[in-house]
N, C-alpha and C positions, 0 to 999 in steps of 0.2 A: 504493500500500500504506500510505503514511503520510498520506493525505489526510483527516485528521481534526483537529478543533479540540478542544484541551484547555481546559476551562472550570472555574473554581472561583469562590469568592466572597471578599470582602475580610476574612473572618475568618482567612484564611491568613497575614496579616501578613508577606508576602514582602518581601525587600529590593528596593529599586529597581534594584540592579545585576542582579537576575535577571529581574524582569518587563519591563524594557526590552530585554533581550537576546533573549527568546524570544517567539513568537507566541501568547501566553497571553491568554485573555479572563477578566477578574476582575470579577464582578458586584458592584455597590455594595449597601450595606445601610442601612436607616433607623435613625437614632439620635434619641432625644428627650431633649434636655438642657434642664432647667428650662422645660419646655413649649414649647420651640422645636425643630422637627424639621429635621434636615439629613441628607443622604445622605453616608455615609462611602464615599469612593472609594479606590482603591489608592494614589493619590498625595496623600491628605489635602487634596484641592483645596478642600473647604468648611470645614475646620477642621484646623489642624496639631496635632500631638501635644502639644506644650508648652502651647498655649492650652487644649486640652481638659483636660489633667491639672491645670493651674492652676485651672480652674473647679471641678473636683472637690475639690481641696485647700481651696478657699474655700467649700465647702458645697454645691456644685452637685449636683443629682440627675439621673442619666442612666439611661434605659431603652432597650431595643432591641426591634426587631421582626424576626421571621423573614421570609425571602423567600417571597412567596405564589406559588401555582401559576401564576397568570396572568403574572406577571413571567418566570418560567421559560419558560412557553410562548412568549412573545414573543421572548425572547433565543435560545432554542433554534431557533425557526423561522427566524430571520435566518440562522443558520449552515446549517441544512438547505437553505434556498433557494440557498445558495452551492454546493450539491452536496457538502458535507462531512458526514462522520459526527461524532458528539459523544462525547467522553470527559469526563464531569463528575465531579470529585472534590470531595465535599461535606463540610461541617462535621459533626462527630460527631452521629449520630442520638441519642446518649445525652445530648446537651446542647442540642439545638435541633430544631425541627420542619421546618427548611428542607429537609433531605434528603427527607422525605416529600412536600413540595411539588414537588420535582423529579421524583419518581416519578409523581405525579399528572399533571404536564405531559407526561412521556414517554407515558403512557397515552393522552393526548389527541392526540398527534401520530403515533403509530405507524401507524395506519390511513391517515392522509393521506400519509405518506412511507414506503411499504412497502419501498422499496429502500435506505433509509438506516438506519444503526445509531445508537441512543442508549444508551450504556453509562454506568451510574451506579455509582460506587465510594464507599462510606462510609469516610471516612478514620479514623473512630473517634478523631479527634484535634481539637485546637484550636490556634489561633494558628499559630506557625511550625512546629508539628508537622504540621498539615495542609499547611503550605507546603513542608515537607521532602519529603513524598510527591509533591506537585505538581512540585517541582524534579526529582525522579528521573523522574517521568513525562515531563517535557520532555526530559531527557537521553536517555531510552529512545526517544522519538520521533525525536530528532535522529540517533540511532544506527541508525534504520531499523526499529524494532519496529512492527508493525502494531497496530491498536487492540485486537484480542483478546489479542495477546502482552503488550501493555502492561497491560491489565486483569489478566491472570494474574499478572504481576510484582507489581503493587500488592497484590493480594489475598494473594499468597504472603508478602509482607513486612510487611503492616500490623501484625501482632501482634509484630513485632520492633522497631517504632518506639517508643522510650521517651520519655515526656513527664513532666518534673518542673517544678514551680512552687514559688515561695515568694512570699508577699505581705507588704507592709509595714504594712498597715492592716487589722485584722480586721473593722472596721465594714462593709466592702464585702462580705465573706463572710457577715456577719450578715444584711445586707439580702437577699442571695440565698438565705438559708436554709441555708447550708453550715455555719454554726456558730450556737449559741444566743446570746442576748443576754448570759447570764451568762458563757459561755466568752469572748466577745469582751471583756467588761469586765475579767475577771480576766487574760486574756491580754495585753491592752493595758497593764494596770498592772504586770505582771511582765515586759514586753517579750518575750513569747513570739511567735516567728515560725513559723507552720506550714509544713511541707513537704507538698505535695500532688502527686498522681499521677493520670494518666488510665489507667483499667483496661482490661481486654480488651473490655468492653462500651461503652467510650467515655464512662464516667462519671468525674467528678472526685471523688477520695476523699482524705481527710486521712490521711497516713501517719505523720507524727511532728511533735513540737513542739520547736523549738530555742530556746535562750535567747540572743536577740540576733541581729542581722542577719548578722554575719560567720559565726556558727555555721550559719545556714541556708544560706548560700552554700557553705560547706565541705561541708555535707551533700549538696548537689546535685553538687558535684565528685566526692565519694566514690561516689555512685550511678553516675556515669558510669565512673569508674575500675574499679569492681567488675564491671560488666556489658557494657561496650562490646565490639562485634565488630570485629576488625581496625582498630584506631584509626588506624593509619598511612595507611589508604585512605579515611578518612571526613572529609567536610566536615560539621561539626556547626553547628547554628543556636542562637543565643541571642537571645531577644527580651526587650524591656524596656519598662516604662511610665514614660518620663521618668526613667530611672535608669541612664544610660550608664556612669557611674563604677562602679557596682556590677556591671554586666554585664562591664566590662573586668576588674574584680577577679576575677570568676568565671573568665573566660577565662585569666587569668594563673595562677590556681590549677590549672586543668585542664592547661595546658601544662607546668606544673612536675612533674606526676605521670604524664601520659599522652601518648604520642607521636602526637597527632592530625595529620591532614593540614592542616586549616585550620578557621577559625571565621568564620561570617558573622553579623553583628548586624542586627537589624531592630527597628522600633518596634512595640509592641503597639497596635493601633488601638482606637478608641473602642467597637467592638462587644464585644470581649473585655474591654477595660479598664473598661467600665461595671460589670462584675461582679467584677473582681479588684482594681481600684483602682490609683492611682498607686504607683509603687515596685515593682510586680510584676516578678519576674525569672523567665524560663522557659527551660528547657534541653531540646534535642531531639537525639536520635542513635539509631542502630540498635544494638540490644543482643541479648543472648541471650534476653531476654524483656522484656515491658513493665515 
């Protein structure tokens, strides 16, 4: 009943403590840093987080590529040949075309493997928000949920997954078209730190502008305090782009106001970090609404 493989990709930014504990398959993704291409893997095998963000701080330019259908086909077929079904939890379709690539791969394999199931779930999330859904899927599998039950749980809860970000350098949002050059210039001069949110369609939207880093972190904590569901039962995720001290500050602030069960930290990998930049802090939890 639970003979299925949960698959995701490295945009999930999961903590090592999780991916080493569970039988999870995390697909690598391609990153182009200053015209040198490397594959970002779950364990930062080809470039660690500190090295990557130091390069960005020193003027490095990084771009990313979505996973193509052929890569999905190859990786999915390996699992199907083992006699297992597939539950793939993908990076938000509102932020990347990777999920569509997985759908193409599924269509190529269904006729060849009529007795196997390939189920695709759009996380409508990024970074450890995607990772938080994956984590619960792993717990569900461990507790005996079959693949259809797990799919239903994920789809029933995806819009209660709340995702909040703040960035330290507006120039990276400018490069990605999230803010204009004028806004980035003025915001940098005035030390404005945006607070961003992933909406119900999986798109990143700018919600507010805070004056100073600490104010933006307080804003994240306040969002959690106002909307979190049953905090005493929740393990929440905080991911960061070479900004552990600020992540710990946020965690301390949250614990001072909200009786959460626990917090797990993780690094934001270069796929997400290429677009948000060093110093990004992201917060993920289940709430009354996104």
